[in-house]
C-alpha positions in Angstrom: 219.2 164.1 138.8 215.7 164.8 138.7 215.4 166.1 142.3 218.4 168.2 141.9 217.2 169.6 138.5 213.7 170.5 140.7 216.2 172.6 143.3 218.3 174.4 140.4 215.3 176.4 139.5 215.5 178.1 142.7 218.7 179.3 142.5 217.7 182.1 139.6 215.6 183.9 142.6 218.1 183.4 144.8 221.5 184.8 143.0 219.7 187.6 141.6 222.3 187.2 138.3 222.0 187.3 134.6 221.3 183.9 133.2 224.7 184.0 131.0 226.7 184.9 134.1 224.5 181.9 136.1 225.2 179.1 133.5 228.8 180.2 133.1 229.7 179.8 136.8 227.4 176.3 137.0 229.3 174.8 133.8 232.6 176.2 134.9 232.4 174.6 138.7 231.0 171.6 137.3 233.7 171.1 134.5 236.7 171.7 137.1 235.0 169.2 139.4 234.0 166.6 136.8 237.8 167.0 135.5 239.3 166.8 138.8 237.1 162.8 139.1 238.2 162.0 135.7 242.2 162.7 136.6 241.6 160.7 140.1 239.2 158.0 138.5 240.2 154.6 136.3 240.3 155.8 132.8 236.8 156.3 130.9 235.3 153.9 128.5 236.2 154.7 125.2 239.3 156.3 126.1 240.6 155.6 122.9 238.6 158.8 121.7 240.1 162.4 122.4 239.6 163.8 126.3 238.1 167.2 124.5 237.0 167.1 121.0 235.1 168.9 118.2 232.0 166.6 118.1 231.0 167.4 121.5 231.1 171.6 121.1 227.7 171.2 119.7 226.2 169.3 122.6 228.0 172.2 124.9 226.7 174.4 122.6 223.1 173.0 123.2 223.4 172.3 127.2 224.6 176.5 127.4 221.8 177.4 125.3 219.3 175.3 127.7 220.4 176.4 130.6 220.1 180.1 129.9 217.0 180.1 128.1 215.9 178.0 131.7 216.7 180.9 134.1 215.5 183.1 131.6 212.5 181.6 131.9 212.3 181.5 135.6 213.4 185.3 136.0 210.8 186.3 133.6 207.4 184.2 134.6 208.8 183.0 138.1 209.7 179.2 139.1 206.5 177.4 138.4 206.2 178.6 134.9 209.7 178.4 134.3 210.0 174.8 135.0 206.5 173.7 133.5 208.1 175.1 130.4 211.4 173.2 130.2 209.0 170.0 131.6 207.6 170.0 127.7 210.6 168.1 126.9 209.2 164.6 126.6 207.3 165.8 123.5 210.1 167.6 122.2 212.0 164.2 122.4 209.5 162.3 120.6 209.7 164.4 117.7 213.6 164.5 117.8 213.9 160.6 117.9 211.1 160.1 115.2 213.3 162.5 113.1 217.1 161.3 114.1 216.5 157.8 114.7 212.9 157.0 113.0 211.3 155.8 116.3 207.7 154.8 115.8 204.8 156.5 117.6 202.8 154.4 120.1 199.5 155.1 121.5 201.1 155.9 124.4 203.5 158.4 122.7 200.3 159.9 121.0 198.7 160.3 124.6 201.8 162.2 126.0 202.3 164.9 123.0 198.3 165.7 123.6 198.6 165.6 127.2 202.1 168.0 127.0 199.8 170.1 124.7 196.9 170.6 126.5 199.0 171.4 129.6 200.7 173.9 127.8 197.5 175.6 126.4 196.1 175.7 129.8 199.8 177.4 131.3 199.2 180.3 128.9 197.3 183.2 130.0 197.1 185.3 127.1 198.5 185.6 123.3 200.6 188.8 124.1 204.0 188.4 123.6 204.6 191.3 126.2 203.1 189.5 129.0 205.8 188.6 131.2 204.4 184.9 131.5 204.1 184.1 127.7 207.8 185.4 127.4 208.4 183.1 130.6 206.8 180.1 129.0 208.5 181.1 125.4 212.2 180.7 126.9 210.8 177.3 129.0 209.9 175.8 125.8 213.4 176.8 124.2 214.8 175.2 127.1 212.7 172.2 127.0 213.5 171.7 123.0 217.0 171.9 123.5 217.3 169.6 126.8 215.3 166.9 124.3 217.5 167.4 121.6 220.8 167.1 124.0 219.2 164.0 125.8 218.8 162.2 122.0 222.1 163.3 121.2 223.5 161.9 124.7 221.7 158.8 124.2 224.3 157.8 121.1 227.1 159.1 122.4 226.8 157.2 125.8 227.1 154.0 123.9 231.0 154.6 123.7 231.5 157.3 126.2 231.0 157.4 130.2 228.9 159.7 131.6 231.3 161.2 133.8 233.2 162.2 130.1 230.6 163.5 128.5 229.4 165.5 131.5 233.0 166.9 131.9 233.3 167.7 127.8 229.7 169.4 127.6 230.2 171.4 130.4 233.4 172.6 129.4 232.4 173.5 125.6 229.7 175.5 127.4 231.4 177.4 129.5 234.4 178.1 127.1 231.6 179.5 124.6 229.9 181.3 127.1 232.8 183.1 128.8 233.1 185.7 125.8 229.7 186.2 125.3 229.2 186.6 129.1 231.8 189.4 129.0 231.0 191.0 126.0 227.2 191.6 127.5 228.7 193.6 130.4 230.6 193.3 134.1 230.4 191.1 136.1 227.9 190.6 138.6 228.5 191.4 142.3 230.2 188.5 144.1 229.9 187.9 148.0 230.0 184.8 150.3 226.5 184.4 150.0 226.8 183.9 146.0 229.9 181.9 146.1 228.2 178.9 148.2 224.9 179.6 146.2 227.1 178.9 142.7 229.4 176.7 144.3 225.9 174.7 145.1 224.7 174.8 142.0 227.7 173.8 139.6 228.6 170.9 141.8 225.1 169.2 143.4 222.9 170.4 140.8 225.2 170.5 137.8 228.0 168.1 138.0 225.9 165.5 139.7 222.9 165.8 138.3 224.4 165.8 134.7 226.2 162.9 135.1 223.5 160.7 136.5 221.0 162.1 134.2 223.6 161.3 131.1 224.3 157.9 133.1 220.8 156.7 132.8 220.9 156.9 129.5 223.1 154.0 129.0 220.1 151.8 130.2 217.2 153.5 129.0 215.8 155.1 126.0 216.4 158.8 125.8 212.1 159.3 126.0 212.1 157.4 128.9 214.5 159.4 130.6 213.0 162.6 129.7 209.3 161.3 130.8 211.1 160.8 134.7 212.7 164.0 134.3 209.9 165.9 133.3 208.8 165.0 137.3 211.2 168.3 138.4 208.9 170.7 138.5 207.1 169.2 140.9 209.8 169.0 143.8 210.8 172.9 142.1 207.1 174.3 142.7 207.0 172.8 146.4 210.0 174.2 147.1 209.3 177.7 145.8 206.2 177.4 147.7 207.9 177.0 150.6 211.1 178.9 150.3 210.4 181.9 147.9 206.2 181.8 148.4 205.9 181.7 144.8 202.3 180.2 145.0 201.0 178.9 141.7 197.4 180.1 140.4 195.3 176.9 140.1 195.0 177.2 136.2 199.1 176.9 136.3 198.6 173.7 138.4 196.1 172.4 136.5 198.1 172.4 133.5 201.2 171.5 135.7 
């Protein structure tokens, strides 16, 4: 899941679509693929619950906002800054677990918070809102915060629902909520054979598979532990951006990373 999430960052520059349309495409494709898996596979654990319910709508909204902010960050400031802003979510996970589940902070947790904060300070090149890097980092922080809250909520849901069921429901709700907004924002982007291949890869591998794997890990790991592992995603994403997009981060950005 971590490797696939890192690769996902490259699709923003490759597709060149507005973030709303990228996320609508990937969630709709993921929902269709996971729906087919649910129909063809054995009945999901917790099948007594309705297949689609309003309780998952909140998670779907969080998922949609997380990914829209993620691609907005990358398009504003590049793959490195966008991914590293998103990678702040272990800090937010600690805070949400404290508020929602009464988690007690350990010495390691305190160091996590301090180091993430220091890394974010190093990533901030200025304090001017008009600076694209500042805008990208802001979008990245929103992406990290919403992902952290989603992980904490999924940790609770994972006790009664299968990973495939949760991933399907959340992607379905995300695409359902985004569709009218995307249509109201303007006409769809130009679609050609290349963009079809890219959005299919993003929806199937980097969304349906990655999302299911990450939710599956929450059945065995605390949300904070899973989030800390997932914070490694910028490593693969930045390396691929250097190789494939020629986006070389500055020494200060690398130090913040």
